[in-house]
VOLO-347489 format. One record per residue (C-alpha): chain; x, y, z; residue in one letter. Coordinates in nm, 2 decimals. Layout:
<titis>
<titi "A" <X Y Z> "A">
...
</titis>
This chain:
<titis>
<titi "A" <-3.97 -6.86 -4.38> "X">
<titi "A" <-3.59 -6.82 -4.36> "X">
<titi "A" <-3.38 -7.09 -4.53> "X">
<titi "A" <-3.02 -7.10 -4.42> "X">
<titi "A" <-2.77 -7.26 -4.65> "X">
<titi "A" <-2.45 -7.17 -4.47> "X">
<titi "A" <-2.52 -7.13 -4.10> "X">
<titi "A" <-2.28 -6.92 -3.89> "X">
<titi "A" <-2.10 -7.08 -3.60> "X">
<titi "A" <-1.96 -6.93 -3.28> "X">
<titi "A" <-1.62 -6.76 -3.30> "X">
<titi "A" <-1.59 -6.70 -2.93> "X">
<titi "A" <-1.80 -6.65 -2.61> "X">
<titi "A" <-1.77 -6.33 -2.41> "X">
<titi "A" <-1.85 -6.31 -2.04> "X">
<titi "A" <-1.85 -5.93 -2.01> "X">
<titi "A" <-1.71 -5.71 -1.73> "X">
<titi "A" <-1.90 -5.58 -1.43> "X">
<titi "A" <-1.87 -5.21 -1.41> "X">
<titi "A" <-2.05 -4.89 -1.31> "X">
<titi "A" <-2.15 -4.59 -1.53> "X">
<titi "A" <-2.35 -4.27 -1.50> "X">
<titi "A" <-2.38 -4.18 -1.13> "X">
<titi "A" <-2.31 -4.54 -1.02> "X">
<titi "A" <-2.55 -4.76 -1.21> "X">
<titi "A" <-2.42 -5.12 -1.20> "X">
<titi "A" <-2.41 -5.30 -1.54> "X">
<titi "A" <-2.22 -5.56 -1.74> "X">
<titi "A" <-2.02 -5.43 -2.04> "X">
<titi "A" <-2.03 -5.70 -2.31> "X">
<titi "A" <-1.89 -5.51 -2.61> "X">
<titi "A" <-1.61 -5.27 -2.53> "X">
<titi "A" <-1.31 -5.10 -2.71> "X">
<titi "A" <-1.13 -5.43 -2.78> "X">
<titi "A" <-1.42 -5.56 -2.99> "X">
<titi "A" <-1.50 -5.24 -3.18> "X">
<titi "A" <-1.31 -5.33 -3.50> "X">
<titi "A" <-1.42 -5.70 -3.49> "X">
<titi "A" <-1.79 -5.60 -3.45> "X">
<titi "A" <-1.79 -5.28 -3.65> "X">
<titi "A" <-2.03 -5.09 -3.68> "X">
<titi "A" <-2.11 -5.15 -3.31> "X">
<titi "A" <-1.92 -4.97 -3.04> "X">
<titi "A" <-2.06 -5.08 -2.71> "X">
<titi "A" <-2.32 -5.31 -2.56> "X">
<titi "A" <-2.42 -5.29 -2.19> "X">
<titi "A" <-2.66 -5.51 -2.01> "X">
<titi "A" <-2.82 -5.39 -1.69> "X">
<titi "A" <-3.06 -5.58 -1.46> "X">
<titi "A" <-3.13 -5.56 -1.09> "X">
<titi "A" <-3.42 -5.55 -0.84> "X">
<titi "A" <-3.20 -5.36 -0.59> "X">
<titi "A" <-3.27 -4.98 -0.62> "X">
<titi "A" <-2.92 -4.89 -0.50> "X">
<titi "A" <-2.79 -5.05 -0.83> "X">
<titi "A" <-2.98 -4.81 -1.05> "X">
<titi "A" <-3.15 -4.53 -0.86> "X">
<titi "A" <-2.87 -4.27 -0.93> "X">
<titi "A" <-2.93 -4.30 -1.30> "X">
<titi "A" <-2.74 -4.12 -1.58> "X">
<titi "A" <-2.74 -3.74 -1.51> "X">
<titi "A" <-2.66 -3.49 -1.79> "X">
<titi "A" <-2.38 -3.60 -2.01> "X">
<titi "A" <-2.27 -3.53 -2.37> "X">
<titi "A" <-2.25 -3.74 -2.69> "X">
<titi "A" <-2.13 -3.69 -3.04> "X">
<titi "A" <-2.08 -3.91 -3.35> "X">
<titi "A" <-2.30 -4.22 -3.31> "X">
<titi "A" <-2.64 -4.36 -3.22> "X">
<titi "A" <-2.76 -4.50 -2.89> "X">
<titi "A" <-3.03 -4.77 -2.88> "X">
<titi "A" <-3.18 -4.84 -2.54> "X">
<titi "A" <-3.41 -5.14 -2.50> "X">
<titi "A" <-3.60 -5.16 -2.17> "X">
<titi "A" <-3.71 -5.51 -2.07> "X">
<titi "A" <-3.84 -5.39 -1.74> "X">
<titi "A" <-3.86 -5.06 -1.56> "X">
<titi "A" <-3.91 -4.69 -1.63> "X">
<titi "A" <-3.65 -4.44 -1.74> "X">
<titi "A" <-3.71 -4.07 -1.82> "X">
<titi "A" <-3.51 -3.92 -2.11> "X">
<titi "A" <-3.44 -3.55 -2.15> "X">
<titi "A" <-3.19 -3.38 -2.39> "X">
<titi "A" <-3.07 -3.04 -2.50> "X">
<titi "A" <-3.25 -3.08 -2.83> "X">
<titi "A" <-3.58 -3.04 -2.65> "X">
<titi "A" <-3.67 -3.41 -2.66> "X">
<titi "A" <-3.83 -3.58 -2.37> "X">
<titi "A" <-3.97 -3.93 -2.33> "X">
<titi "A" <-4.05 -4.22 -2.10> "X">
<titi "A" <-3.88 -4.54 -2.17> "X">
<titi "A" <-4.07 -4.83 -2.02> "X">
<titi "A" <-4.14 -5.21 -2.03> "X">
<titi "A" <-4.07 -5.34 -2.38> "X">
<titi "A" <-3.99 -5.00 -2.53> "X">
<titi "A" <-3.70 -4.87 -2.72> "X">
<titi "A" <-3.53 -4.53 -2.73> "X">
<titi "A" <-3.33 -4.46 -3.05> "X">
<titi "A" <-3.12 -4.15 -3.05> "X">
<titi "A" <-2.89 -4.01 -3.31> "X">
<titi "A" <-2.64 -3.79 -3.13> "X">
<titi "A" <-2.49 -3.65 -3.45> "X">
<titi "A" <-2.31 -3.32 -3.40> "X">
<titi "A" <-2.38 -3.34 -3.03> "X">
<titi "A" <-2.62 -3.30 -2.75> "X">
<titi "A" <-2.64 -3.33 -2.37> "X">
<titi "A" <-2.90 -3.57 -2.23> "X">
<titi "A" <-3.00 -3.75 -1.91> "X">
<titi "A" <-3.16 -4.09 -1.84> "X">
<titi "A" <-3.31 -4.10 -1.49> "X">
<titi "A" <-3.52 -4.38 -1.33> "X">
<titi "A" <-3.89 -4.31 -1.26> "X">
<titi "A" <-3.92 -4.58 -1.00> "X">
<titi "A" <-3.79 -4.63 -0.65> "X">
<titi "A" <-3.84 -5.01 -0.63> "X">
<titi "A" <-3.88 -5.31 -0.84> "X">
<titi "A" <-3.67 -5.45 -1.13> "X">
<titi "A" <-3.49 -5.25 -1.39> "X">
<titi "A" <-3.35 -5.45 -1.68> "X">
<titi "A" <-3.24 -5.38 -2.04> "X">
<titi "A" <-2.96 -5.30 -2.28> "X">
<titi "A" <-2.79 -5.01 -2.43> "X">
<titi "A" <-2.62 -5.05 -2.77> "X">
<titi "A" <-2.40 -4.79 -2.94> "X">
<titi "A" <-2.41 -4.79 -3.32> "X">
<titi "A" <-2.15 -4.60 -3.52> "X">
<titi "A" <-2.24 -4.34 -3.78> "X">
<titi "A" <-2.05 -4.31 -4.11> "X">
<titi "A" <-1.80 -4.02 -4.13> "X">
<titi "A" <-2.02 -3.82 -4.35> "X">
<titi "A" <-2.31 -3.83 -4.10> "X">
<titi "A" <-2.12 -3.77 -3.77> "X">
<titi "A" <-2.21 -3.40 -3.76> "X">
<titi "A" <-2.57 -3.45 -3.87> "X">
<titi "A" <-2.86 -3.29 -3.69> "X">
<titi "A" <-2.95 -3.49 -3.37> "X">
<titi "A" <-3.26 -3.71 -3.38> "X">
<titi "A" <-3.46 -3.89 -3.12> "X">
<titi "A" <-3.75 -4.13 -3.12> "X">
<titi "A" <-3.94 -4.32 -2.84> "X">
<titi "A" <-4.08 -4.65 -2.96> "X">
<titi "A" <-4.33 -4.79 -2.72> "X">
<titi "A" <-4.36 -5.16 -2.68> "X">
<titi "A" <-4.69 -5.18 -2.89> "X">
<titi "A" <-4.51 -5.01 -3.18> "X">
<titi "A" <-4.24 -5.28 -3.22> "X">
<titi "A" <-4.34 -5.52 -3.49> "X">
<titi "A" <-4.36 -5.89 -3.39> "X">
<titi "A" <-4.38 -6.22 -3.57> "X">
<titi "A" <-4.45 -6.57 -3.43> "X">
<titi "A" <-4.29 -6.85 -3.63> "X">
<titi "A" <-4.47 -7.18 -3.70> "X">
<titi "A" <-4.25 -7.32 -3.42> "X">
<titi "A" <-4.41 -7.06 -3.18> "X">
<titi "A" <-4.10 -6.85 -3.14> "X">
<titi "A" <-4.19 -6.48 -3.08> "X">
<titi "A" <-3.95 -6.24 -3.26> "X">
<titi "A" <-3.96 -5.87 -3.17> "X">
<titi "A" <-3.81 -5.68 -3.46> "X">
<titi "A" <-3.65 -5.36 -3.34> "X">
<titi "A" <-3.44 -5.30 -3.65> "X">
<titi "A" <-3.39 -5.48 -3.98> "X">
<titi "A" <-3.62 -5.77 -4.08> "X">
<titi "A" <-3.72 -6.11 -3.97> "X">
<titi "A" <-3.95 -6.37 -4.14> "X">
<titi "A" <-4.08 -6.10 -4.38> "X">
<titi "A" <-4.15 -5.85 -4.10> "X">
<titi "A" <-3.97 -5.52 -4.11> "X">
<titi "A" <-3.86 -5.37 -3.79> "X">
<titi "A" <-3.94 -5.03 -3.63> "X">
<titi "A" <-3.61 -4.87 -3.75> "X">
<titi "A" <-3.40 -4.90 -4.06> "X">
<titi "A" <-3.06 -4.74 -4.14> "X">
<titi "A" <-2.92 -4.71 -4.49> "X">
<titi "A" <-2.54 -4.74 -4.42> "X">
<titi "A" <-2.51 -4.98 -4.13> "X">
<titi "A" <-2.83 -5.18 -4.21> "X">
<titi "A" <-2.87 -5.30 -3.85> "X">
<titi "A" <-3.06 -5.61 -3.75> "X">
<titi "A" <-3.18 -5.61 -3.39> "X">
<titi "A" <-3.43 -5.88 -3.27> "X">
<titi "A" <-3.54 -6.00 -2.93> "X">
<titi "A" <-3.62 -6.37 -2.95> "X">
<titi "A" <-3.86 -6.54 -2.70> "X">
<titi "A" <-3.86 -6.92 -2.73> "X">
<titi "A" <-4.17 -7.11 -2.61> "X">
<titi "A" <-4.21 -7.34 -2.30> "X">
<titi "A" <-4.06 -7.64 -2.47> "X">
<titi "A" <-3.70 -7.76 -2.51> "X">
<titi "A" <-3.54 -7.80 -2.85> "X">
<titi "A" <-3.74 -7.55 -3.05> "X">
<titi "A" <-3.54 -7.41 -3.35> "X">
<titi "A" <-3.53 -7.06 -3.50> "X">
<titi "A" <-3.36 -6.98 -3.83> "X">
<titi "A" <-3.27 -6.61 -3.88> "X">
<titi "A" <-3.12 -6.48 -4.20> "X">
<titi "A" <-2.82 -6.25 -4.18> "X">
<titi "A" <-2.66 -6.08 -4.48> "X">
<titi "A" <-2.32 -6.24 -4.54> "X">
<titi "A" <-2.15 -5.90 -4.53> "X">
<titi "A" <-2.26 -5.83 -4.17> "X">
<titi "A" <-2.09 -5.87 -3.84> "X">
<titi "A" <-2.32 -6.05 -3.59> "X">
<titi "A" <-2.34 -6.15 -3.23> "X">
<titi "A" <-2.61 -6.26 -2.98> "X">
<titi "A" <-2.66 -6.24 -2.60> "X">
<titi "A" <-2.87 -6.49 -2.40> "X">
<titi "A" <-3.04 -6.32 -2.11> "X">
<titi "A" <-3.27 -6.61 -2.00> "X">
<titi "A" <-3.22 -6.99 -2.04> "X">
<titi "A" <-2.97 -7.12 -2.29> "X">
<titi "A" <-2.93 -7.22 -2.65> "X">
<titi "A" <-2.72 -7.40 -2.90> "X">
<titi "A" <-2.59 -7.23 -3.22> "X">
<titi "A" <-2.63 -7.51 -3.47> "X">
<titi "A" <-2.40 -7.57 -3.77> "X">
<titi "A" <-2.31 -7.86 -4.00> "X">
<titi "A" <-2.05 -7.95 -3.73> "X">
<titi "A" <-2.10 -7.98 -3.36> "X">
<titi "A" <-2.34 -7.72 -3.20> "X">
<titi "A" <-2.20 -7.46 -2.96> "X">
<titi "A" <-2.38 -7.41 -2.63> "X">
<titi "A" <-2.44 -7.04 -2.53> "X">
<titi "A" <-2.55 -7.02 -2.16> "X">
<titi "A" <-2.73 -6.73 -1.99> "X">
<titi "A" <-2.53 -6.41 -1.95> "X">
<titi "A" <-2.30 -6.49 -2.23> "X">
<titi "A" <-2.25 -6.31 -2.56> "X">
<titi "A" <-2.15 -6.52 -2.86> "X">
<titi "A" <-1.96 -6.35 -3.15> "X">
<titi "A" <-2.08 -6.53 -3.46> "X">
<titi "A" <-1.84 -6.63 -3.74> "X">
<titi "A" <-1.84 -6.41 -4.05> "X">
<titi "A" <-1.96 -6.50 -4.40> "X">
<titi "A" <-2.27 -6.72 -4.35> "X">
<titi "A" <-2.62 -6.63 -4.46> "X">
<titi "A" <-2.78 -6.68 -4.12> "X">
<titi "A" <-2.79 -6.85 -3.79> "X">
<titi "A" <-2.97 -7.15 -3.66> "X">
<titi "A" <-3.06 -7.15 -3.29> "X">
<titi "A" <-3.20 -7.44 -3.08> "X">
<titi "A" <-3.31 -7.34 -2.74> "X">
<titi "A" <-3.40 -7.46 -2.39> "X">
<titi "A" <-3.76 -7.38 -2.29> "X">
<titi "A" <-3.84 -7.01 -2.22> "X">
<titi "A" <-3.50 -6.89 -2.35> "X">
<titi "A" <-3.47 -6.53 -2.44> "X">
<titi "A" <-3.19 -6.37 -2.64> "X">
<titi "A" <-3.11 -6.06 -2.84> "X">
<titi "A" <-2.95 -6.11 -3.19> "X">
<titi "A" <-2.77 -5.81 -3.34> "X">
<titi "A" <-2.60 -5.77 -3.68> "X">
<titi "A" <-2.48 -5.48 -3.89> "X">
<titi "A" <-2.28 -5.39 -4.21> "X">
<titi "A" <-1.93 -5.27 -4.11> "X">
<titi "A" <-1.83 -4.92 -4.20> "X">
<titi "A" <-1.46 -5.00 -4.24> "X">
<titi "A" <-1.37 -4.65 -4.12> "X">
<titi "A" <-1.12 -4.54 -3.85> "X">
<titi "A" <-1.27 -4.53 -3.49> "X">
<titi "A" <-1.14 -4.26 -3.25> "X">
<titi "A" <-1.32 -4.25 -2.92> "X">
<titi "A" <-1.28 -4.03 -2.61> "X">
<titi "A" <-1.54 -4.12 -2.36> "X">
<titi "A" <-1.88 -4.01 -2.49> "X">
<titi "A" <-1.74 -3.89 -2.83> "X">
<titi "A" <-1.68 -4.12 -3.12> "X">
<titi "A" <-1.52 -3.97 -3.43> "X">
<titi "A" <-1.27 -4.07 -3.70> "X">
<titi "A" <-0.96 -3.88 -3.59> "X">
<titi "A" <-0.79 -3.74 -3.28> "X">
<titi "A" <-0.83 -3.39 -3.42> "X">
<titi "A" <-1.21 -3.44 -3.44> "X">
<titi "A" <-1.22 -3.56 -3.08> "X">
<titi "A" <-1.03 -3.25 -2.97> "X">
<titi "A" <-1.28 -3.04 -3.15> "X">
<titi "A" <-1.57 -3.23 -2.99> "X">
<titi "A" <-1.42 -3.16 -2.64> "X">
<titi "A" <-1.37 -2.79 -2.73> "X">
<titi "A" <-1.73 -2.76 -2.86> "X">
<titi "A" <-1.87 -2.92 -2.55> "X">
<titi "A" <-1.68 -2.69 -2.32> "X">
<titi "A" <-1.80 -2.39 -2.53> "X">
<titi "A" <-2.16 -2.50 -2.47> "X">
<titi "A" <-2.22 -2.59 -2.84> "X">
<titi "A" <-2.39 -2.91 -2.75> "X">
<titi "A" <-2.67 -2.75 -2.55> "X">
</titis>
């Protein structure tokens, strides 16, 4: 049982920007360049969700990456991953694809459906400078492999990374120590979840169904559906009180406090390293 002595509040709410990526996939960009320093070590968060095939059918054809990790969480739908490292996997309902791009690879993510809903999130997690040119790594985590815990209040917590209520997630990382949980509240208003967060970590949450309050010693802050809440720094956790059937993702990580230099799909520490990444890609050194 988590016991929160200094609950974090909400610093600000973020609406997100509707945009397109890949070959025209419609999505909402919640975390972009202007928040990278504030939410270090996280670089980007996209939410996608539509039951209109034209919004997602073109997918994400071959494109390169270097210098960070991508975490794709599929709420609904089927997406096929292939990359230049020889990895291939099917991302489907409730599953996660965790990829360390390291020194660089080329990959594609293409829908394996022509109708129905496709919904999920893609998070970019930075790598420390010493690991930016590491060997690429890839893992498919099927839904059944994601550890879960149900609290006494009947809140289901899916632990993708980090730990919640003494349950360790599917993935751990030494330097950024990410916490990534998907929280499902029961069919009852006013149920509370307490989640511990190390005081050193930056943290935010996104409500994708229903709505909730972030509760502190002062007045609670309401977070409606399709809003991201940046949580204040320094507390040892967060207290959430939700409407019935609310669902939200909660993400936190230890900041790297290193320079961030980004050019499209490459994230390094200096402009010179970015130029080298572009040269290496053009020379075919990423596969």
